[in-house]
C-alpha positions as CSV (number, residue, x, y, z in Angstrom):
1,M,-9.3,-8.6,-5.5
2,T,-6.3,-8.1,-7.7
3,F,-2.8,-8.3,-6.3
4,F,0.1,-8.2,-8.6
5,Q,3.0,-10.6,-8.5
6,F,5.4,-7.7,-8.0
7,E,3.6,-7.0,-4.7
8,A,4.0,-10.6,-3.5
9,D,6.5,-9.8,-0.8
10,F,4.0,-7.9,1.2
11,V,0.4,-8.7,0.2
12,D,0.0,-11.6,2.7
13,S,0.6,-9.2,5.6
14,L,-0.6,-6.1,3.9
15,R,2.3,-4.2,5.5
16,C,2.4,-1.9,2.5
17,I,-0.5,-0.3,0.6
18,P,-1.3,-2.5,-2.4
19,M,-1.9,-1.0,-5.8
20,Q,-5.6,-1.7,-5.7
21,V,-5.9,0.3,-2.5
22,R,-3.7,3.1,-4.0
23,Y,-6.0,3.1,-7.0
24,K,-9.0,3.6,-4.7
25,L,-7.2,6.3,-2.7
26,D,-6.7,8.3,-6.0
27,T,-10.3,7.5,-7.0
28,C,-11.7,8.9,-3.7
29,G,-9.1,11.7,-3.3
30,V,-7.5,10.8,0.0
31,K,-3.8,11.0,0.8
32,L,-3.2,8.1,3.2
33,K,0.2,7.9,4.8
34,L,2.0,4.6,5.3
35,P,2.2,5.1,9.1
36,D,-1.6,5.5,9.2
37,W,-2.0,2.4,7.1
38,N,0.3,0.5,9.5
39,N,-1.9,1.6,12.4
40,F,-4.9,-0.1,10.9
41,S,-5.8,-3.6,12.1
42,Q,-5.5,-6.5,9.6
43,D,-9.3,-6.6,9.4
44,E,-9.4,-2.8,8.6
45,R,-6.8,-3.2,5.9
46,Q,-8.7,-6.1,4.4
47,Q,-11.9,-4.1,4.4
48,L,-10.2,-1.4,2.4
49,V,-8.9,-4.0,-0.1
50,N,-12.4,-5.6,-0.4
51,L,-14.6,-2.5,-0.4
52,A,-15.7,-1.3,-3.9
53,C,-14.8,2.3,-4.9
54,E,-16.3,2.9,-8.3
55,T,-19.7,4.6,-8.1
56,E,-20.1,8.1,-6.5
57,T,-21.8,6.5,-3.5
58,E,-19.0,3.9,-3.1
59,V,-16.4,6.6,-3.4
60,Q,-18.0,8.6,-0.6
61,V,-18.4,5.5,1.6
62,Y,-14.7,4.6,1.0
63,R,-13.5,8.1,1.8
64,K,-15.6,8.3,5.0
65,L,-14.3,4.9,6.2
66,L,-10.7,5.9,5.6
67,H,-11.2,9.0,7.7
68,Q,-12.9,7.0,10.4
69,F,-10.1,4.5,10.5
70,V,-7.3,7.1,10.7
71,T,-9.0,9.3,13.3
72,G,-10.1,6.1,15.2
73,H,-6.4,5.3,15.7
74,G,-5.5,8.8,16.9
75,G,-4.2,10.1,13.6
76,D,-5.0,13.5,12.0
77,R,-7.7,13.5,9.4
78,P,-6.0,12.5,6.1
79,S,-5.6,15.2,3.5
80,D,-8.2,15.3,0.7
81,L,-6.8,15.5,-2.8
82,P,-8.5,16.8,-5.9
83,I,-10.1,14.0,-7.8
84,D,-9.2,14.0,-11.5
85,P,-12.4,13.5,-13.5
86,A,-10.3,12.0,-16.3
87,P,-7.2,10.4,-14.9
88,E,-4.4,9.1,-17.2
89,W,-5.1,5.5,-16.5
90,H,-8.6,5.9,-18.0
91,H,-7.2,6.8,-21.3
92,G,-6.3,3.6,-23.2
93,S,-5.2,5.6,-26.2
94,I,-2.6,7.9,-24.7
95,I,0.6,6.5,-23.1
96,P,1.8,8.9,-20.4
97,T,5.2,10.3,-21.0
98,S,6.5,9.0,-17.7
99,V,5.6,5.4,-18.7
100,Q,7.2,5.8,-22.2
101,E,10.4,7.2,-20.6
102,Q,10.6,4.5,-18.0
103,S,10.0,1.9,-20.7
104,N,12.8,3.4,-22.8
105,N,15.1,3.3,-19.8
106,F,14.8,-0.5,-19.9
107,G,15.1,-0.6,-23.7
108,L,11.4,-1.3,-24.2
109,S,9.0,0.2,-26.5
110,L,5.4,0.3,-25.4
111,T,2.9,0.4,-28.3
112,P,-0.5,2.1,-28.2
113,A,-2.2,-1.2,-28.8
114,Q,-0.4,-2.7,-25.8
115,W,-1.3,0.2,-23.6
116,A,-5.0,-0.1,-24.7
117,S,-5.0,-3.8,-23.9
118,L,-4.2,-3.2,-20.2
119,T,-6.8,-2.8,-17.5
120,R,-7.2,0.5,-15.8
121,L,-5.5,-1.0,-12.7
122,Q,-2.6,-2.2,-14.7
123,R,-2.2,1.3,-16.4
124,F,-2.5,2.9,-13.0
125,A,0.2,0.6,-11.6
126,L,2.6,1.4,-14.5
127,I,1.9,5.2,-14.1
128,K,2.6,5.1,-10.4
129,L,5.7,2.8,-10.8
130,S,7.1,5.1,-13.5
131,R,6.8,8.2,-11.3
132,S,7.8,6.9,-7.9
133,N,11.6,7.1,-7.1
134,H,11.5,4.3,-4.5
135,E,9.3,1.9,-6.5
136,N,11.0,2.2,-9.9
137,R,12.5,-1.2,-9.1
138,N,9.0,-2.7,-9.7
139,F,8.5,-1.1,-13.1
140,L,10.3,-3.8,-15.1
141,P,8.7,-6.7,-13.1
142,A,5.3,-5.1,-13.7
143,M,6.0,-4.8,-17.4
144,K,7.0,-8.5,-17.5
145,E,3.9,-9.5,-15.5
146,F,1.7,-7.6,-17.9
147,E,3.5,-9.4,-20.8
148,L,5.0,-6.1,-22.1
149,A,8.6,-7.1,-21.8
C-alpha cells in the first residue's frame, strides 16, 4: 500500500479516495463518485486499497467488486469508462503537457530523466494533480515529496 504524504490529512479515515485507488479506478475503467465511496464501510474501503488491480483477471475482479459495493449500498451502477491501453503514466519518456505547465506555474522545470525516475503511481498522481482544479493545491507538495522541487 502506498499513501502519499500529501494525502495524510485523510488516509487514516479514508474519507477521500486515495491516489492508489484512483489509479486502480482508471486501470479498471470505473467512474466512482465520492458519495458512493463515502457509503462504503471502512472494511470495504480498505479492501479496495489492498486489492491488486494489475493483471486482466485482477482488473475484472476489482471492477466487479466496485459494482457490488455501490449497488449493495443502494447506488446506481457506476459508469464504465474506456480503459486506455497506453495511459500517459506508463510513458516514462514523455512528460504530459499538463504536468509541464503546472510545474512551470511553480517556477519548476521537470526533466525527462526526473519523469522517468518516478513510479507509475507517482506519474499518475502528478498527472491527476495537474489537471484537477480542486486538487492543484497538492501538486507542489507532491513535487516536493517526490524530490522534484
